[in-house]
Structure formats: C-alpha cells, structure tokens
C-alpha positions in Angstrom: -194.6 -15.1 -71.8 -191.1 -15.1 -70.7 -189.7 -13.4 -67.7 -188.1 -10.5 -69.5 -191.4 -9.6 -71.2 -193.3 -9.8 -68.0 -191.0 -7.5 -66.3 -190.5 -5.1 -69.4 -193.7 -3.3 -68.5 -193.3 -0.7 -65.8 -196.9 -1.0 -64.6 -196.3 -4.6 -63.9 -193.2 -3.9 -62.1 -195.1 -1.4 -59.9 -197.8 -3.9 -59.2 -195.1 -6.3 -58.1 -193.6 -3.7 -55.8 -196.9 -3.0 -54.1 -197.6 -6.8 -53.6 -194.2 -7.3 -52.3 -195.2 -5.0 -49.4 -198.4 -6.9 -48.6 -201.4 -8.5 -50.5 -203.8 -6.3 -51.9 -207.3 -6.4 -53.6 -207.8 -5.0 -57.1 -209.4 -1.7 -55.8 -206.5 -1.0 -53.7 -204.0 -1.6 -56.5 -206.1 0.6 -58.8 -206.2 3.3 -56.3 -202.5 3.2 -55.4 -201.4 3.2 -59.0 -203.9 5.6 -60.5 -204.8 2.9 -63.2 -208.1 2.0 -64.6 -209.7 -1.2 -63.2 -209.6 -2.9 -66.7 -205.9 -2.0 -67.1 -205.1 -3.2 -63.8 -206.9 -6.4 -64.5 -205.1 -7.0 -67.7 -201.5 -6.6 -65.9 -202.7 -8.9 -63.0 -203.7 -11.6 -65.6 -200.1 -11.4 -67.2 -198.6 -11.5 -63.8 -200.9 -14.6 -62.8 -200.2 -16.4 -65.9 -196.4 -16.0 -65.5 -196.9 -17.4 -62.0 -195.7 -14.3 -60.1 -198.9 -13.6 -58.5 -201.8 -15.8 -57.1 -205.3 -14.6 -56.6 -207.9 -15.7 -53.8 -211.5 -14.8 -53.3 -212.4 -13.2 -50.1 -216.1 -12.4 -50.3 -216.6 -10.2 -53.3 -212.9 -9.2 -53.3 -210.1 -10.7 -55.3 -206.9 -10.4 -53.3 -203.5 -10.8 -55.1 -200.4 -12.0 -53.4 -196.8 -12.5 -54.6 -195.8 -16.2 -55.1 -192.3 -17.4 -54.5 -191.9 -18.6 -58.2 -188.8 -17.2 -59.5 -188.3 -15.9 -63.0 -185.9 -18.6 -64.2 -184.9 -16.9 -67.5 -184.1 -13.6 -65.6 -182.3 -15.4 -62.8 -180.2 -17.4 -65.2 -179.2 -14.1 -67.2 -178.5 -12.3 -63.9 -176.1 -14.9 -62.4 -172.9 -13.8 -64.2 -173.5 -10.4 -63.2 -174.3 -11.1 -59.6 -171.0 -13.2 -59.4 -169.0 -10.3 -60.8 -170.6 -7.8 -58.4 -169.9 -10.1 -55.6 -166.3 -10.4 -56.6 -165.9 -6.6 -56.8 -167.6 -6.0 -53.4 -165.4 -8.9 -51.9 -162.2 -7.1 -53.4 -163.3 -3.8 -52.0 -163.9 -5.3 -48.5 -160.6 -6.7 -48.7 -158.9 -3.4 -49.7 -160.8 -1.5 -46.9 -159.9 -4.0 -44.4 -156.3 -3.6 -45.3 -156.5 0.2 -45.2 -158.2 -0.1 -41.8 -155.5 -2.3 -40.5 -152.7 -0.2 -41.8 -154.2 3.0 -40.1 -154.7 1.2 -36.7 -151.3 -0.2 -36.8 -149.5 3.1 -37.8 -148.5 1.5 -41.2 -147.9 3.3 -44.4 -150.1 6.2 -44.9 -150.0 7.3 -41.2 -147.2 9.9 -40.7 -146.0 10.6 -37.1 -146.6 14.1 -36.1 -143.9 16.1 -36.0 -143.4 18.7 -33.3 -141.6 22.0 -33.3 -138.7 22.8 -31.0 -139.8 26.5 -30.6 -142.3 27.1 -28.0 -145.8 28.0 -29.4 -144.7 26.9 -32.9 -146.8 24.2 -34.5 -145.0 22.5 -37.3 -147.4 19.6 -37.5 -147.2 18.3 -41.1 -151.0 17.6 -41.2 -151.9 21.2 -40.4 -153.8 23.1 -43.0 -151.6 25.9 -44.1 -152.5 29.3 -42.7 -155.2 27.8 -40.2 -153.0 26.6 -37.2 -155.5 23.7 -36.9 -155.2 20.0 -37.7 -157.2 18.9 -40.6 -157.7 15.3 -41.9 -156.4 14.5 -45.2 -158.9 15.1 -48.0 -160.4 12.7 -50.2 -158.6 11.1 -53.1 -158.6 13.1 -56.1 -161.1 11.8 -58.8 -159.7 9.5 -61.6 -158.6 11.0 -64.7 -158.6 9.9 -68.3 -155.6 9.3 -70.3 -156.0 12.8 -71.9 -156.2 14.3 -68.3 -160.0 14.8 -68.4 -162.7 13.0 -66.6 -163.5 9.4 -67.7 -166.6 9.1 -69.8 -168.3 6.8 -67.1 -168.0 9.4 -64.4 -169.6 12.8 -64.4 -167.5 15.7 -63.2 -168.0 16.2 -59.5 -169.7 19.6 -60.1 -172.0 18.5 -63.0 -175.3 17.2 -61.8 -176.5 14.1 -63.6 -179.6 14.3 -65.6 -182.1 11.6 -65.4 -182.3 9.1 -68.4 
C-alpha cells in the first residue's frame, strides 16, 4: 500500500498522531480513540506493513512506536509545494525586514510629527479626528477583486468561515 493510501484514512492519521507523542499499547490506543480492539488492530497492521510503526512485546502487551521511515511517495509529491512555500516565506521575511528598517530609520511611511504654533493646539497629522489623542495607523485595507468585491480566496472579514 502506498503512502497516500495509508494516510488517506483518518483513523490511521489519528493513531500516528498519538504515537508521535509517545509509544502506546493497543489498549491505550483503543481507549484514547474510542475504537474497537479489532478495528484498531486492523489499522495498526496497515501502519506496520507500511513501515510507519513497529511493535514490540512487553510481557502480555504489544507496544507500538513510530519508526523513522519516511513516506517516500508523499515526500516526493510534497517537495515542490514545500519549495514554493519556503520561497513565499522568504519573500515575506525580506519584505518585513525592509519595512522594519524603513520604520527604524525614519524612511518612507514615517511622517514627521507636525506641531501647531498656537499654544494648546494639537495639529499632529497622526491624531484621530475628534479624539485629540495620537492613534497608530490602522491595518492595511483588505485586497479587493477587480470588480471591487472581495476576492474568492478570502472570506469577507465579518463573515465567519464554515468548517469543510
């Protein structure tokens, strides 16, 4: 069975998540996941056959542990996605570093504070109108689609996302 088929089953992924924390015997796996013993054994056999877990006998108990065997098919398929994500995160890091450097050096985006010449008058350009207090600039507005609406890939800020 290939790695995708092994990971396709949610119960097997939950078993792997449990074993990632620590080795466990079948009884603990059954109790933790609310499975029947035969069902848990079936999934553990698939994981063992795929080389993802190993079993050792400790007295009457069978203890399962994760192995370090990678899922080669899954790793190969994920490689270009990881590279793409890494490039995106690297670009974001560079952009944030440039933004921080501009802010700390007084570069573009940092406006000098203007002060009024009349005593008691605050003409600070960063002041929130009507409050008389300084307020940091707000977050950037959300991106808009060419038609002026919200892009399909992003839910409107006030709309809660539904679980798939």
